[in-house]
N, C-alpha and C positions, 0 to 999 in steps of 0.2 A: 767341415767335420761336425759342426753344431747341427746343421740341417740333417745330416745322416743319422746322428744320435737320436734326434727327436722323432724321426720317422720310425726307427727301430722300437723306441718306447711305445709309440702309437700302435704299432702292429702287435707287440706283445701284450699290451693292455687290452686290446680288442679280443685277442684269443682267450684271455683269462675270463672274459664274460661268459664264454660257453662252458669252460671246464669247471669252474668253481661255483660255490653256492651264492646265496643272495648277498651276504656281506661282501664276499670277494667281488661279486658282480657290481655292487654299488661303488666300491673303492676303485675297481678297475675302470668303471664308467667315468668317475671323476678324473682319474689319471688320464684317461683317453681324451676328455674334453680339455684338460690343461695342456696336454701335449699339442692338440690341434691349435689352441690359442697361441701358445708359444711359437709353434711352427709358422703361423700366420704373421706374427709380429716380426720374427726374424726374416721372413721372406720380404716383408714390406721394407725393412731397413736395408736389406741387401739390394733391393730394387732402387731405393733412394741413392745409395752409394754408387750404384752403376750409372744412374742418371747424372749425378754430380760429376762423376768421372768423365762421362761423355761430354757434358757441358764445358768442363774445364779444358778438355782436349780440343773442343771446337774453338774456344776462345784463343787457345794457344796457336792453333792453326791460322786463325784470322790475324792475330798479331804478327805471326811469322810471315804470312803472305804480304802484309803491309810493309814489311821490311825487305822482302825479296825484290830482286830486279831481274829484268830480262833484256836481252840485246835486241834492238830494233834497228834495221838498216835504214839509212837516210840518204836517198839518192839526190845529189845536189849537182845541178848542171853547172859546169864551169868552176866548181869548187871541190875541195877535198871531201871525201866521204867520211862520215862520222857514224859510229855505232854507239849511240848513247845508252846508258842504263836508265830504264823507265820503271817507276814504281807501279806495281800492279794496282795498288789502291787508287792511283790517279787515272787509271785507264778506263774508268766507267763514266758514262754519261749519267750523272746523278745530280740531285739537288744538293749543292755544296753546303747549304745552311742546314738542311735536315740531317746531313751526315757528319756533323761535328761530333767529336769524341765526347760523350757525356761521362762525367766523372763524379759529380756531386749534385745534391739538391741545393739549388741556389735561391736566394731572395731577390725579387725584382725591386727596381728602384723607381721612385717618382720621377719620370723622365722630364716632365714639363718644368719642374723646379730644380733639377739637378744638372742636366746636360746643357752645355753652351749652345745657343741658337740665335738666329737673327731676330732682331726686334720686330721686323715686319716680314711676314711671309704671305705673299699675294696668292699663292697656290697651295694651300695646306693639304688639299685632298689628293694632290699628285704624289705624295710621299707616304710610305709606310712609317709607322713609329719605330724609333730605335729600340733594339733589344738590349736591355741593360741588366747586368747582374752584379751583385757585390762579390768581391773576391771570395773564393771558396774557403770555408772554415775547415773543411775536411781534407785539404790538400796534404799530401804526405811527402816524406823524404824520398820514398821510392818513385813517386811521380816526378819529382825534380830530377832524379838520376835518369829516369827513362827519357825525359825531354832533352836532357843534355846529350844523351846518346843519339837521339834523333837529329839534333842540331849538328852533332859531329858528322853523322852520315851525310847530311845535306852539304856541309862545308866541303867534305872530301869529294863529293860528286862534282861540285863546282870547280874545285882545284884540278881534278882529273881531266875534265873537259877543257878547261882553260889551257892546261898543259899540252893538249893535242892541237891547239889552234895557233895560227900565225897572227899575232896581235898587231896587225897593220891595217891601213885603210879604215874601213868603217868599224873595225874592231879596236881601233886606237882612238877613242873619242877625245874631244877637247875637255880636259879635266877641269878647266875653269867653269864650264857649263855644268859639269857634274857637281862641283862644289856649290854652285849657286842653287842647285836643286835640293841639297842636303839641309836638314834642320838640326841645329846644334843645341841640345838641351844640356848646357854646360854644367848647371848646378847639380844635375843628377848623373853626369857622365854618360850621356847617351847621344848618339848621332843616328838619325833616321833618314833613309832615302825613301820618300813617298812615291808610290806608283799608283797613279789614278786608276780607279775601278778595281783596286785590290785593297780594300779596307782603309783607304787613305782618309776618307772623311771621318771614319771611326776614331782613328788615332789623332787627327787634327783636333777633334772635339776633346779627346782626353788630354792633349797637351794644353789646350786653352783652359780646361778645367784645372790643370796643374798651375797655370799662370793666374788663376782667379778670375778668368773672363767667362761669365755666364750668359751675358747678352752682347750680341755683336751687331754693330750698325750696318756693316757690309758683309761681304763673303767671309766665311771662316778660314778659307785657305790663305788669302792675302794677309790676314791678320797674323796667322801662325808664322808665316814667312818673315814678317816684320819682327815678331818677338824672338824667334829662334834663328835669326840670320847667322850666316857664317862669320867668324871673326875677321876683322879687316886686316889684321896682321897675319901674313902667311905662316910665320913661325908658330904663332898661337894656334892657328887652325890645325897645323900638323900635330901639335902637342895634344889637342883635343881628340884628333883622329886616332892617335896612338893609345891614349889612356881611356877612351870611352868605349862603351858597348855599341858596336855598329849593327844596325838592324835594317832589314828590308822584309816586305811581305809580298809574296807572289801568288799567282792564281793560274789555273789552267788557261793558256793563251786564248783558246777559242771561246771559253766562257767569258773571259774579260772583253774580247772584241764584241761579243753579243751584248754584254752589259753596256758597253759604250754606245752601241746602236740604239738600244731601247731607251737609254737615258738622253742621248744627245740628238737622235734623229726622229724620235717620236714625241718629244716634248715641245710644246709651243708656249712660251711666256711672253715674248715680245716679237711681233711680226717682223721687226727690223733688227732683231738681235743677231749676234754672231753666228750661233748655231742654226737659227731659223733661216738665215741667208744661205748658210752652207747646205741645209736640207734642200732648198729649191735648186741650188746649183748642181748638186749631185743628182737629184731626181730628173732634171732636164738635160743633164750632160752625159749620162751613161745609159746605154741600152740595157734593159732588164733581160739578162740571159735566161731567166726562167720562162719568159714569154717571147723573147726576141723582139720586143717592141720598146719604143720610147715615146714620150709625150711632152708637150710644152706647158701643159696646165697642171702638172703635178707639183705639190708643195712638200711632200715627204717621200724620201727614197725607199725602195724596197731593201730588204737585207742584202740581196745580191748586188744591187747597185752600190750600196755602202761598201761592200767588200771590194768592189772594183776600185773605188776611191782609195781605200786602205792599201790595196795592192800598188796603186800608182804612187802613193806617198812613200811607202817603204822602199819601192823600187828606186825612186830618186835618191833616197838616203844611201842605198847601197852603192850607187854610182858616184855620188858626190862626197860621201863620208860625213855629211852634215846630219844633225839630228833635229831638223826643223819639221818634225812630225808632231801632230797634236798629242798632248800629254796623255789623253785618254786611250790612245792606241799605240803610243810609242813603245817599242820593245823594251823588255826589262834590261837587257844588256846595253842598250843605248841610253837608258835612263840612269842607271846606277853604276855602270862600269864594274861589274863583279870580278872581272879578271885583273883589275887594277887596284881595287879596294877589297880587302878581306872582311866580309861581313860575319860577325860572331853569331848572329841570330838570323836565320832565314825561316820566317813563319810562312805557312800556307793558309790561304783562305779556307781550304777544305778541312783543315784541322785548327781553325782559328780559336775556338773556345779553349782548347788545351794550350795552344801556343801562347795566347795572350796572357793566360793565367801565369804561365812560366815566366814570361817577360816581366810582368808586373812584380813578381816576387824576386826575380833576379836583380831588379832595380831597387828593391826594398820600398816599393810605393803602394803597398796594400792599403794604406790609410789615405791615399791621395787619388788613386786612379780606379777606374771601373772596368770590368770585363764587358766592353761595349761593342755592339755591332750595329751599324747603320744599314737598314734594309734597302733593297733595291727600289728604285723609283717605280711608281705605279702608272705606267703609260700605255699598257695594253691589257688584254684580258687574262694574261697568265700570272698567277700568283706564285707558282713554284718555278724555280730556275730550270728544273728538269723538263717541265712541260714546254717552256719557251724554247729550250734547246732542241727538242725533237721537232717542234713546228718549224722553226726558222732554218735549221740546217738541212731539213728535208727538201727545201726549195733550192738549195745551192748546187750548181753543177759540180761534179766531182773534180773536174780538171781545175776549176777556179779554186776550190778548197785546197787542193794539193799545192797550187801556187802560193796561197797564203801561208800554208804550213812551211813551205820551203823558205820563204822570206823570214819567217819567225822561228826557224829551226833551232837557233841557239837558245831561245826561251824554253823550248821543249827539252833540249839536250842538257842544259845546265841544271834544270830543276826537276827532271824526272817525270815529265808529262808525255803522254802518248796521244797521237791524233787518231789512232785506228778506229775507236768507236764512232767518231764523227764521220770518218770516211764511209762507214756502213750506213749512216743516215743520209748522206748526200745523194743527190739525184744523178743518175747516170746520164752522161752527155749524149 
């Protein structure tokens, strides 16, 4: 209505210039100019409002899409078929670090003098520096409620998938081994199930910081297990499990496997070390399906050879029901038994920035912990996870990748991840 009125005034004023004398001409000219200026201002404001509306609608669509799920069929040979709900947000091959939800402007921290670290580091150039932020000062109550809703959705997904499974054989793990893997932070009523290559080092450092340990003579993981070991009394252990916030952090299974390869198969620290010996054994023991060749002089396996090793490991676990798989590629469900323990908080590496902030605040540890992320090891030419993903998975035969996904299917189903974009990258057989 305002725009229509101004246009009418403009037209009437301009007509008066012709019909009236000099005085009326001058007044009408001024009126004409004012009308044009006001018309322009109103048009600009209207355009801004339209753009803001479009921007808000776009954000709403993105947030809605991140919560939506789609059904994906999972053909399982010899097993029941499951149609898991898969988050659309998790179905993209992207750099999980670059895509963290940004919510505040944060202050960085002096990493060298704050974060727990080993006294001696023989290979400092092999690692990126930790990304560390202070807890956000602009965190709001609405953000807390949003995160609680997200955690509720994730718990419900796990509950639904677990309810569709027959919890026997490999799906009925030895709970003594599960308890041995848990870290009991009894003073702050928290129990954490660490999953290697899913922000485990980040949280180990945070827990050592909580214990006042800034310099470590040996590895950070063994020390954390010593400090936060499970109670020796089973009754006390059950009491802590009942009254504590139980937490686990997951990651897209295929990104995690690739991270394990880059870290453990491309790094050389000690020629006679555990993983260096494993590197040679895999490189010389498996035919590279990418080239259909094998060699006896190789010291490091290709990614395809490593996947063949992973396939053999988890295949044995499926048959024996044992979880003697290396912790860096042991499945989530075999590490934390999510169908037997109800985890209150299920964080995702893909949204770690937001999830960690929520966890720290739920524990009331804003003055003690940091929003910390230990970056990937620097063992190849790729700085971004997305670049490495496209390179390595483009070498993998599609049939092998489907076998890997089949054996890890519960990790996909329980936590809403999709393998489809990786199938598109794989090499046709």
